[in-house]
C-alpha positions in Angstrom: -16.1 1.4 22.1 -14.9 -1.4 20.2 -13.4 -1.7 16.6 -16.6 -2.7 14.9 -18.4 0.3 16.8 -15.6 2.6 15.9 -15.9 1.3 12.2 -19.5 2.0 12.1 -19.2 5.6 13.7 -16.5 6.4 10.9 -18.7 4.9 8.2 -21.6 7.2 9.3 -19.5 10.0 9.6 -17.8 10.2 6.2 -20.6 8.4 4.3 -18.8 5.1 3.2 -19.7 1.4 3.8 -18.9 -0.2 7.0 -16.6 -2.6 5.3 -14.6 0.1 3.7 -14.3 1.9 7.1 -13.1 -1.4 8.7 -10.6 -1.7 5.9 -9.2 1.7 6.7 -9.4 1.4 10.5 -7.3 -1.9 9.9 -4.7 -0.2 7.8 -4.4 2.5 10.2 -3.6 0.1 13.1 -1.5 -2.0 11.1 0.6 1.0 10.0 1.0 2.2 13.6 2.0 -1.4 14.7 4.6 -1.4 12.0 5.9 2.0 12.8 6.4 0.9 16.5 8.2 -2.4 15.6 10.7 -0.1 13.6 10.9 1.9 16.6 9.3 5.0 14.9 7.0 7.3 16.5 3.7 8.2 15.2 2.2 11.8 15.7 -1.3 12.6 15.0 -1.5 16.3 15.6 -4.0 17.1 18.0 -4.7 13.6 19.1 -1.4 12.3 20.5 1.9 10.4 19.8 2.6 6.9 19.8 6.3 5.9 20.8 8.3 3.0 21.8 9.6 3.1 25.4 12.3 0.6 26.9 11.6 -0.9 30.4 14.8 -1.9 32.3 15.4 -5.3 33.7 14.5 -5.2 37.5 14.0 -7.5 40.5 10.5 -8.5 41.3 8.7 -10.7 43.9 6.8 -13.8 43.2 3.5 -13.2 45.1 2.8 -16.8 46.0 6.4 -17.6 47.3 7.7 -14.2 48.2 11.0 -15.1 46.2 12.9 -12.7 44.3 12.7 -13.2 40.4 14.6 -11.3 37.8 12.3 -9.3 35.3 14.1 -9.0 32.0 14.3 -5.8 29.8 11.3 -5.2 27.7 9.9 -2.8 25.2 6.6 -1.2 25.5 4.4 1.1 23.7 3.7 4.6 25.3 0.7 7.2 24.3 1.1 10.7 25.0 -2.3 12.6 24.4 -2.3 15.7 22.4 -3.7 19.1 23.6 -7.1 18.8 21.7 -7.6 15.2 23.1 -6.8 16.3 26.6 -9.2 19.6 26.3 -11.8 17.2 25.0 -11.6 14.9 28.0 -11.2 17.6 30.6 -14.3 19.4 29.3 
């Protein structure tokens, strides 16, 4: 499911226009993005938690030449599903 399809499903479920549902969905994703940029976690009870994780610098390998390369430290976003989401997926 892509964003337009999700907005359409939300619009049908809560009886609002597709444009308004898309606006709400965009606001939600923008707020989650802003929280991640501030290193704040976002917890949606029953759904899951978004958090920022640090990856250490490490040595990798160039697949074309086999030469060792240094991969710098970086940050990424992690998602830990909540119990209700896990139960829904596992039936």
